[in-house]
C-alpha positions as a printed Julia matrix, in Angstrom:
73×3 Matrix{Float64}:
 17.98   7.41   0.51
 19.29   3.99  -0.44
 17.04   1.36  -1.96
 17.05  -0.68   1.24
 16.31   2.4    3.37
 13.43   3.26   1.03
 12.08  -0.27   1.38
 12.23   0.0    5.18
 10.55   3.39   5.06
  7.76   2.11   2.8
  7.14  -0.97   4.93
  7.06   0.96   8.2
  4.77   3.61   6.72
  2.36   1.0    5.32
  2.28  -0.69   8.71
  1.73   2.68  10.41
 -1.24   3.47   8.16
 -2.79   0.09   8.85
 -2.38   0.51  12.6
 -3.95   3.98  12.54
 -6.85   2.81  10.34
 -7.62   0.01  12.79
 -7.6    2.4   15.75
 -4.36   1.28  17.36
 -2.53   3.72  19.62
  0.68   5.01  18.12
  3.71   6.85  19.4
  7.36   7.3   18.58
  8.59   4.36  20.63
  6.22   1.99  18.83
  7.35   3.31  15.44
 11.0    2.93  16.41
 10.44  -0.64  17.6
  8.68  -1.53  14.35
 11.46   0.06  12.3
 14.07  -1.99  14.17
 12.04  -5.15  13.56
 11.73  -4.41   9.84
 15.42  -3.53   9.61
 16.27  -6.88  11.15
 14.12  -8.67   8.56
 15.87  -6.7    5.81
 19.23  -7.56   7.36
 20.12  -3.91   7.88
 22.59  -4.55  10.7
 23.75  -0.94  11.01
 20.28   0.62  11.16
 19.5    2.68  14.25
 15.95   3.83  14.87
 17.26   6.99  16.5
 15.29  10.08  17.44
 16.78  11.67  14.32
 15.41   8.84  12.17
 12.03   9.19  13.89
 11.95  12.94  13.35
 12.77  12.57   9.65
 10.16   9.79   9.26
  7.49  11.95  10.9
  8.32  14.94   8.7
  8.49  12.87   5.52
  5.06  11.34   6.12
  3.41  14.22   8.03
  2.99  11.99  11.07
  1.74  13.54  14.29
  0.6   11.99  17.53
 -2.27  13.04  19.81
 -1.11  15.17  22.74
 -1.71  12.4   25.28
  0.74  10.18  23.36
  3.12  12.98  22.31
  5.36  12.64  25.34
  6.18   9.12  24.19
  7.3   10.27  20.75
């Protein structure tokens, strides 16, 4: 993982933890949107928040979603 990709990953994961701690609903689409927003701030023009990226992010950080939100992941 490149330094910039690691920075994106760390920022998205920190944001994710904050959202979960404050009781916000979370799903894959929301994570992908946040990742795209962070990538834009980091000027990562080629970044794609694909389903593959999402799957790797979830595995790396042991992220799961409640069943009622799972269909949106």
